[in-house]
N, C-alpha and C positions, 0 to 999 in steps of 0.2 A: 504494500500500500504506500503510495507516494503522496505526502501532504502538499499543501499549496504554499510555496515559498513566494516572496521572502517575509511578508508581513507576519505570518503565523510563527515563523522561526524567531522573529524579534519578540513577539508576544510571549513565547515560551522561554526565551533566554532571559527576559527581564526579571521575572520572579526568581529564576535560578541564579542569576547574578547577585540578587539580594541575599539569597540563602548562603552562597559561597562567600560573598564579601563580608557580611556581618559576622559570619562564623569565624573567618580568618581574624577579624579584629578582636573578637572575644577570646580567641586562643592566644593571640599576642598579649592582650591585657592580662589574661590569667597567668601566663608564663612570666611576664614582667613583674607581677605583684606576688608571685608564688612565695617568695621568702617572707612576705609581710602578712600573708593571709592565713586563715585557720586551715586545718586539714580538710574541712568540708569544702572550702573553695578550691583547693588543689585537686580534689576528686572530680571536679567538673571537666578538667582538660581532656581525659580520655573520651568522655561523652561528646564533647565538642568535636574532637577528631573523628568520631564515628559519623556525626552529622556532616562534617566536611567531606569525608570519604564518600558518603551516600550522594552528596551534591555533585561530586566529580563523576560518579557513575551515571547520574542523570544527564549530565552534560554530554557524556559520551553517547548515550542513547539518542539525544536530540540531534547531535551532530551527524549520527548515522542516518537518521530519518531524512535529513536534508542533503545528504551527500549524493550529488547527481552521478557520481562515478559508479555507484552500486546499481547493478541491473535490477529491473523491476521484479524479476522472479526471485531474487535473493533478499528482497526487503522483508522486514518484519511483518507478520500478519497482525491483524487488528487485535486478536486475543493475546498475542505475544507482547504487543505494545503495552497493553494494560498491565501485564505481569511485570514487565521490565521496569515500568514506571512506579507501580504501586509498592513493590518491595522496598526500594530506597526511600520513597516518600513516607512509607509507614515508619521507617526508622527515624527520618527527620522529624516528623510530626510527634512521634512518641517520645523521643529523647528531648525534644524541645519542651514538651509539656512537663516532663519530669524535672528538667533543669529549671524551669520557671518556678516550680514549687520549692525546689531547694534554694534558689536565689531569694525567693520571698522569705524563706525561713532564716536566711542570712542577712535579711534587711538590705539587700542590694537592689535598689529600685532601677538603677541604670541598666544592670544586667537583665532584669526582668523585661524592660522595655525593648532592648535589642533582641532578646529571644522572641518576644511577641512579634517583631517584624519578620523574623525568620519563619515563625509559625504561620503568619498570614500569607507570606510569599509561597510557602509550600501548599497551603490550601488553594491559593489562586492558581498555581500550576496544575494542581489536580483537577480543578474545574475546567481548565483549558483543555486538558487531555481528554476528558469525557466529552466536552462540547464538540471537539474537532475529530475525534477518532471513534465515536460511537460509545455505547454503554450508558448506564444510568448514573445520575449525579451522585456525589458523595452525600451521605446522610447529614443534612445540616449544611446549608450554603456557607461558604467561607466568610462572606461578609457578615452573616449572622453569628458565626462562631467567634469571630474576633475582629473588631473594627479598629484598623490601624490609626484612625484619626482620634480615637479616644484614649486618654491616659490609662495605663495599666496600673491598677492598685496593687500594693503589696499584699492585700487581703484577697486578691483574685484566686478563685478556686473553680473547680469544674462546676457546671450548672447542676442544680439540684434536680434529681429525678424523683417523681412521686414514688414512695414505697422503698426508696434506697436511702438508708440513714447516712449521715455524714460520718467520716472516718473516726472522729473523736466522740461519737455518740455511743454511750454504753450499750444501747440496743444493737449496735453494729455487730456485737459478738454473736448474735443470733444468725448472722449471715456469713460467718467465716467458715472456711473449709480447707481441705487438702486438695490442691489442684495440680494436675500434671499438664505441662506444656510440651507438645510434640511439634517441633519445627526444625527443618534442616538448616535454617539461617541462624547462626549463633547470635548475631546482633538482635534479631527479632526476639529470640528466646530471652536474652538477658534483659532487654528493655521491658518486655511484658512481665518477666519475673520480678523485676524491681518495682513496677507499678503495683502488682498484686501484693507483694510483701509490704509495701507502704500501707495498703488497705488492711493488713493484718492476716492475710492468708498464708498458709504453709504451701510452699511451691517446690515442685520437682520438675526436672527437665529431661527430655529425650531428643536426640538429634535425628532420629528417623523412626519410621513406623515399627520396625522390628524391635528396637530398643524400648519403645513405648509399650508394646505387647508384653515383653519380658517383665517390665516394671509392674504392669497391671496384674500379671500372674502372681507376683511375689509381694505386692504391697496393696494397701487399700486406699483408694482415692474417692473424693466426692465429686470431682468434675474433671473432664478432659478437654483442653483447648487444642484443637487438632488442625494442622495444616494439611492440605490435600497433596500438593506436589512435593514428594520426599523420595530419597533414594532407598533402595532395598525393599521397602514396603510402603506404598503410598497410603494416603488417608482413607481411600475407599476400602483397601484391604484391611485396614485397622477396624473400620466400621463393620465389615463382614465378619471379622473375628469376634467382635463384641456381640454381634447378633447371634452367633452360633454357640457361644459359651456362657454358661451361667456360673457364678453370679455376675460375671463381667457385663452381661447384657443389660444390667440395671444401671450401669455407669452412664450418667448424662454426658453428652458431648456437644460442644459448640465448635463448629467449623469456622476457622479464620483463614480466608484465602484471598490471594491477590487477583482473583477472577470473580466477576459477578454474572457469569454465564448462567442463565436460568436453568439450563439442563443440568449443570453441575450442582446447582442449589437443590433442584428436585431430586437428583440422584442421592445426594447426601441425606436429605430428609427421609427418603425412601429406605435408606440403609440404617436409619435409626437415630440420626443426629437430631438433637432438640432444637438447635438454632443454627443460623448461618450469618456471619458478619464478614463483609468485604474488608480487605486491608487497603489503606490504613483505616482503622476503626475509630469511632468516636469513643473516647475513654469513659464518658458518663454513660453512654449507651451500653458499652461492654460491661461496666460495673452493674448496671441494672439487669442485664441478661444473666450475668453470673449469679447475682443475688436471687433471681427468679429460679434458676436451675438448682442452686444449692437448697433453696427452700423446698422445691418439689422433691429433691433427693432426700431431704430430711423427713418430709412427710411420708415418702415411700418407706424409708428405713423405720420410721416410727410404726407405720402400719405393719411392716414385716415383723418387727419385734413384738407388736401386740398379738398378731396371729400366731407367732411362735410361742408366746406365753400361753395363749388359749390352748394351743395344741399340747403344750407341756402339761398344763393343768388337766386337760382331758385325758391324756395318757396316764397321768398320775392317778386320776380318779378311777380310770379303768383298771390300773394295776392294783389299786386299793380294793376295788370291787372283787377282783379275782382272788385277792388274799382272803377276803371275808367269805366269799361264796365259791362253790365249785365252779370250774370253768364253764361247763355246759349251762349251769343255772345263771351265771353272770351274763353269758351270751344271750340267753332268753330274755332276761330282764332288760338288757340294752336294746334288743330288737323290738320287744313288744311293750316295754314299760311295766310289765308285771310278770309274775311266775305262777303258772297254774298249779295249784296243789294236786297231788296225785297219790294213789295207793299203789304200792309196789309189793309184790309177793316174793317170798324166798330171799329176804334180805338178812345177811349175817350182821349182827350187832355186837360190838366189842366195847366193854367198859373196863378201864384200867384205873387203879387208885394206888397211891403211895402209902405203904404201911408206916405208921408212926410219924406221919407228916406234922401233925399238930404239936407233938413234943419237940420235933426238930425246929419248928418255927419259934417256939417259946425260948429256945436257948441260943438263937442267932440274931444278928442285926438284919434289918430289912434288905439292905443291899446284897448281902450274902444269900439270903433266901431267894430273892429274885433271880440272881445270877445262876444259882444251882438249879432252880426250877426251869429257868429258860433253857439251860443245857439239856435237861431231861426232855422237855417238850419238843425241842428241835430234833432230838434223836427219834422220838416217837413219830413225829411228822415224816421224817425221812423213811422210816420203816413202813408207815401207812401207805405212802406213795409207791414204794417199791413193791408192795403186795397188791397193787391195783385197787386200793380202798380209798374211801373219802373220809377225811377228818371232818367231823361235825362240829365239835366245840370242846373247850376245856371248861370245867367248873371247879374252881379252886385247884386242887391237885388231881382231880379226876379227868380222864381223857376218854372221849366218846368218838368211835369211828364205825363205819359201816362198809360192807362188801356187797356188791350186786345191787346197789341202790340206783346208780345212774347208768351202769352198763351191766346187762344181764350176765350172770355167771352160774354155771352148774355146780361150782365148788365154793359158793360164798361162805359156807360155814368153815370149810377147810382153810380158806384164805384167812379168815379171822383167827383160827387156831395157829396157823403157821406164823402169822404176824405177831400174835400175842406171846408165843414162846420166844420169838426173836426180841420182843420188847423186854421180857424178863431178863434175858442175857445182857442186853444193852444197858439196862438200868444198873445192873450189878457191876458193870465195867467202868461206870463213871466214878469220879473221885469220892462222891458221897456214898457210893455202894448202895443205891436205892434198892428196896425190895418192893415189888408190885403185887397186888392182888388183881386178877383179871377174871371177868365173867364173860361168856359168849353164849348167845342164843340166836336161833334162826326162825324167821316167820314173816308175816306181813307187817308193813309199817305205813303210816301216812307221812308224806314229806311236803314241805312248803316253806315259804318265807314268812316270818313274823316280824312285826315292828315297822315303824315308819321313819324314825330318826336314825336308828341304828339297825341295819338289816342283819338278819341271822337266818340261815337255812337250817331247819331243824327237822327232827323225826319224832313221831309219837306212836303210841299204841302199846299193846300188851307185850309185844316182843321186846321193846325197849325197857319196859318195867321189869320184865323177867331177867334180862341180862344184868340189870342193875342189882337185883336181889341176889342173883347167883354170885356176882362179884363180891357182895358183902359177906358171903359165907365162905369164900375161897381162902385157903391157908396162905400165910405169908410166902411170897415167892412162887405161888401156884396159879394155874389156869383151870377154871372149872366150867362144866356144862351140866344141864339137868338131863334126866333120862331121855326125854324126847329128842334133844339135840345129839346125845350120845348114840342113839340109834342111827342117826344119819352118817356118822363118821367112824363108828367102831371098827370097821374093816380097814381103816386107813391109819388108825391111831393106837398107841399104847397108852393105857390108863388104868386107874383103879377107882373102885367105888368108895365114897366117903360116908355111905349110909344116907339115911333120910335126915333132912334138915328142915326146920320150919322157916318158910320164906314169908315175909310180911305180905299179906294180902293174897298169897298163893297157896297157903297150906303147906303140908309136909311133902317134900319132893326129894327123890334120890339124886345125889350129886356125884359127878365123876371128875377126878383130877386128871387132866391130860399131861402125860409125861413126854411124849414125842409123837411125831408124824412119820409114818412109813412112806417115804418118797421112792 
């Protein structure tokens, strides 16, 4: 593309000459006064040199545009002109604004005024490029952003944006975050990082897309400021990676690019970017967009944490429910909101009780009693589960379990006997050397949940009562059944008759002590 010389060349060169000229004067003054100035003043020289270098780059681009010796086919395309101009202009405008703030902090009004002239010239040059080479204007006309005919106050700051607190506002802390900048241009990275750090953000930098992805994998960020044109992995590839990988897909992205091509904007948004700003960007607008993205990220994080807490509490309540109730019963309660009471035939019921427990409690402190009883009950629970039985409850030092209650079994009585004998051996092996009395009986039971505030799955009926009465008559360290139950297992067990015993509410019944099971 060949521009219209020579008037346009003059129009472009005029603001550029202002940029280079005023910058050279500021560099000379800063160097001449370096010995007398504070360290803050000396720090401005490298930034001024960056502005000067960017101005020289722009001069080279403009000279190339108007060089008649370059064939038409080799001239820069319109989209390339925008990129070649915007990158150095972004640096000039950005560093000028930073230096104005620092000069104001140093009470250097003359420096502020000269920097304002460079700033205005850069914005004028940008408007000329857009007006003559296509594209949309920069957000905020140059004349509106900074009027060179008005004095620049030392109190000059960026225009206030609704919803964006001032830097020194305590509420500003609500909009701070950890930000990653991905840009292959080191000057752009440093300039943007300095601005963001002045606002209080924590800033990290990546020089290409691949490095940015590696940092996102290993660190947590609240926002990514992403350039599109980068070596090794461009911005589009980074966006594709974020889309395909959780939790990285929740990282908000603002694309900062030297191109305002609507297709590139649309592609970035389609790939998940939250916003798109062309370089050079308006600092106040960037600050507002960053604040908006961080607030949205914070709300998403808060929602995710809330949902995680709800899920944790739900899992915890379900775990607690499974501890209180048998698994099948807990599942039924969760699915239907109630548990249907039922009658179950041929259930083996086991009652175990610790001999001499009352005397044991009277001679020991509560902590010891609790610890020893806890150890015993844990052993009994393990053995109950190992024999396919369900623990029903503990009542003081008594332990109630059932076989064939939730899963049918042809050997429910034998399961109780095997488990009971194992319980007697386990209790004796504990440090307290507990001795148990165990009673077993088999028959029908009614099962269901009782209670509203504290659920309990329980069993009732004559079978339960009989097992309890038999346990009360068992010898210390023995497992007993009545004659009815003995008839069910006598071919599988070794035992002896204890004669008739009077059972409360049952009358006289012959009891048998089981010594072993013939497996």
